[in-house]
C-alpha positions in Angstrom: 5.3 10.9 19.5 8.3 8.9 20.4 7.5 5.7 18.5 8.7 5.2 15.0 5.8 5.2 12.5 5.9 3.2 9.3 3.1 3.5 6.7 2.9 0.2 4.8 1.0 -0.2 1.6 0.4 -3.9 0.8 0.1 -4.3 -3.0 -0.7 -7.6 -4.7 -0.9 -7.8 -8.5 -3.7 -10.3 -8.5 -7.2 -9.0 -8.3 -10.4 -10.9 -9.3 -12.2 -7.8 -10.4 -9.3 -5.6 -11.7 -6.2 -7.7 -12.6 -3.1 -5.7 -12.1 -5.0 -3.1 -10.0 -2.0 -1.4 -8.3 -0.5 -0.6 -11.8 -3.7 0.8 -13.3 -3.0 4.4 -14.2 -4.8 7.4 -12.8 -3.8 10.7 -14.6 -0.8 9.0 -16.0 0.5 7.5 -12.8 0.1 3.9 -11.3 -2.5 3.8 -8.6 0.0 2.4 -6.0 2.2 5.4 -6.6 -0.7 7.8 -6.0 -1.4 5.9 -2.7 2.3 6.2 -1.8 2.2 10.0 -2.4 -0.8 10.4 -0.2 0.9 8.4 2.6 4.1 10.5 2.2 2.0 13.6 2.9 1.2 12.2 6.4 3.4 12.4 9.5 4.7 8.9 9.0 8.5 8.6 9.4 8.7 6.1 6.5 6.4 4.8 3.8 7.0 1.4 2.3 5.1 -0.5 -0.4 5.1 -4.3 0.5 4.5 -6.4 -2.7 5.1 -9.8 -4.1 5.4 -8.6 -7.7 8.5 -7.2 -9.3 6.5 -5.0 -11.6 5.0 -3.2 -8.7 8.4 -2.8 -7.0 9.8 -1.3 -10.2 7.0 1.2 -10.6 7.3 2.4 -7.0 11.1 2.7 -7.2 10.9 4.5 -10.5 8.8 7.2 -8.7 11.3 7.5 -6.0 9.5 5.3 -3.4 10.6 2.4 -1.2 9.3 -1.1 -1.9 10.0 -4.4 -0.2 9.5 -7.8 -1.7 7.4 -10.0 0.6 6.1 -13.6 0.4 3.3 -14.4 -2.0 1.4 -16.7 0.3 0.2 -14.3 3.0 -3.5 -14.9 3.8 -4.0 -11.2 4.7 -2.5 -7.8 4.7 -2.0 -8.0 8.4 0.3 -11.1 8.0 2.2 -9.2 5.3 2.8 -6.3 7.7 4.2 -8.7 10.2 6.8 -9.8 7.7 7.6 -6.1 7.0 8.2 -5.5 10.7 10.8 -8.3 10.7 12.4 -7.3 7.4 12.9 -3.8 8.7 14.0 -5.0 12.1 11.5 -2.8 13.9 11.2 -2.6 17.7 8.1 -4.0 19.2 6.9 -0.5 20.1 7.1 0.8 16.5 3.7 1.6 14.9 2.8 0.3 11.5 -0.2 1.6 9.5 -1.8 -0.6 7.0 -2.7 1.7 4.1 -4.9 0.0 1.5 -3.3 0.1 -1.9 -6.5 0.8 -3.7 -7.3 4.1 -2.0 -5.6 6.8 -4.1 -7.7 9.6 -2.5 -7.1 8.7 1.1 -6.6 11.9 3.1 -3.2 11.9 4.9 -4.9 13.4 8.0 -6.7 10.1 8.5 -3.4 8.2 8.7 -2.2 10.7 11.3 -5.5 10.3 13.2 -5.4 6.5 13.5 -1.7 6.6 14.5 -2.3 9.2 17.2 -5.3 7.2 18.6 -3.1 4.1 19.1 -0.1 6.1 20.4 -2.4 7.7 23.1 -3.4 4.4 24.6 -0.7 1.9 25.6 -3.2 -0.8 26.5 -4.6 -1.4 23.0 -3.2 -3.7 20.3 -4.4 -1.7 17.3 -6.6 1.2 16.2 -8.9 1.8 13.3 -11.5 4.3 12.1 -15.2 4.5 11.5 -17.8 6.9 10.3 -21.6 7.3 10.8 -23.9 5.4 8.4 -26.4 7.8 6.9 -28.5 5.6 4.6 -30.5 2.4 4.9 -28.8 0.8 1.8 -25.4 1.1 3.4 -26.6 -0.3 6.7 -28.0 -3.5 5.1 -25.2 -3.9 2.6 -23.2 -7.0 3.6 -20.1 -5.6 1.7 -20.1 -2.7 4.2 -18.5 -3.7 7.5 -20.2 -2.3 10.6 -18.7 -1.9 14.1 -20.1 -1.3 17.5 -18.0 0.3 20.3 -18.0 0.4 24.1 -18.1 3.6 26.0 -14.3 4.0 25.9 -14.3 3.8 22.1 -13.0 0.3 21.8 -14.6 -2.2 19.4 -17.1 -4.7 20.8 -17.7 -6.4 17.5 -17.4 -6.0 13.7 -19.9 -7.6 11.3 -21.3 -7.5 7.8 -24.8 -7.6 9.4 -26.7 -4.4 10.3 -25.5 -4.1 13.9 -26.6 -3.0 16.4 -30.0 -4.6 15.6 -32.9 -2.2 16.1 -35.9 -4.3 17.3 -38.3 -1.5 16.6 -37.2 -1.2 12.9 -36.3 -4.7 12.3 -36.0 -4.9 8.5 -35.0 -2.7 5.6 -38.5 -1.4 4.9 -39.2 -0.6 8.5 -35.9 1.2 8.8 -36.5 3.1 5.6 -39.8 4.4 7.0 -37.9 5.9 10.0 -34.7 7.4 8.5 -34.3 9.7 11.5 -33.0 6.8 13.5 -29.7 7.1 11.5 -29.2 10.6 12.8 -27.1 9.3 15.7 -23.7 7.7 15.5 -25.1 4.4 16.8 -24.6 2.8 13.4 -21.0 3.0 12.2 -19.3 2.0 9.0 -15.8 0.5 9.6 -13.0 2.0 7.5 -10.2 -0.4 6.8 -7.3 1.8 7.9 -5.4 0.2 10.8 -2.5 1.1 13.1 -0.7 -1.7 14.9 2.3 -2.1 17.2 5.0 -4.3 15.7 4.9 -6.6 18.8 1.2 -7.3 18.3 1.8 -8.1 14.6 4.3 -10.7 15.6 1.7 -12.3 18.0 -1.0 -12.1 15.4 0.8 -14.1 12.7 1.3 -17.0 15.1 -2.5 -17.3 15.8 -4.7 -19.6 13.8 -7.7 -18.1 12.1 -10.6 -18.0 14.6 -14.2 -19.2 14.1 -15.7 -15.7 14.0 -13.0 -14.5 11.6 -13.8 -17.3 9.3 -17.6 -16.8 9.5 -17.5 -13.1 8.8 -14.3 -13.1 6.7 -13.0 -10.3 8.8 -9.4 -10.6 10.0 -9.8 -8.1 12.8 -12.1 -10.5 14.6 -9.0 -12.7 15.3 -7.6 -10.0 17.5 -10.9 -9.6 19.4 -11.3 -13.3 20.0 -7.8 -13.3 21.5 -8.9 -10.6 23.9 -7.0 -7.7 22.3 -8.4 -4.2 22.4 -9.1 -2.4 19.1 -9.6 1.3 19.4 -12.1 2.9 17.0 -12.0 6.6 16.3 -14.6 8.5 14.4 -13.1 10.1 11.3 -12.4 13.9 11.4 -13.0 14.2 7.7 -14.7 12.2 5.0 -13.2 9.0 3.8 -13.4 8.7 0.0 -14.3 5.3 -1.4 -11.5 3.1 -2.8 -11.2 1.3 -6.2 -12.9 -2.1 -6.3 -14.5 -2.1 -9.8 -14.0 -0.6 -13.2 -16.7 1.9 -12.4 -14.8 3.0 -9.2 -11.7 3.5 -11.3 -13.5 5.7 -13.8 -14.9 7.8 -11.0 -11.5 8.3 -9.3 -9.9 9.1 -12.7 -12.5 11.7 -13.3 -12.0 13.3 -9.9 -8.2 13.4 -10.2 -8.3 14.8 -13.7 -10.9 17.4 -12.6 -8.6 18.5 -9.8 -5.8 18.8 -12.3 -7.9 21.0 -14.6 -8.7 23.3 -11.7 -5.0 23.6 -10.8 
């Protein structure tokens, strides 16, 4: 792969559910540092934490990582990545991966997969991942983003609604009575791991939020409404859930500490 690959971890201190989330400890280490270590194990040429908080920068640098101070007024992580591309002086062809700062169990192989998917197709603006939905509750959960693809594997649409809509099993109860319908990959859960070319990020930040983006509160719809292709690859290995709540944090702590005990 000839393009430079930068894994970027946007990390804001503010969080409505878990204030100071990036600095919450998991087995004695700040969460953002654990995410940085996972990203370092990928094939990325460089891993950078992009933050607007000095406490996060200090924690990352104390662990030997690289952190960049970015503006505090970015409306999304994608906009923050565009600033990183400029701060680092990246060529338009460079690939940046947006690694969520609250996914301390993210497999490094998934970072490599999404990068390779974008690198293999010069016509796409960005690439992301998805995995099959296997239960009715997930399908009808508006907090779970769904995606449908065309035959080439590019996104047709992302939604919080249960798309595609099955007219023969048109509500939760009807679907629950026919769970075998979920045995295909027709229903996909989107995973928020993105790879972008730096040139696309520079275009993206100049676009105003679009109507569909504002309705669904999904920033990737801005790219689709501007006619840009988004490649969607099916994950080659399971994608562990991130940390959104105190219960998630307890679960991840237990998993990490259990792995330590086994070691």
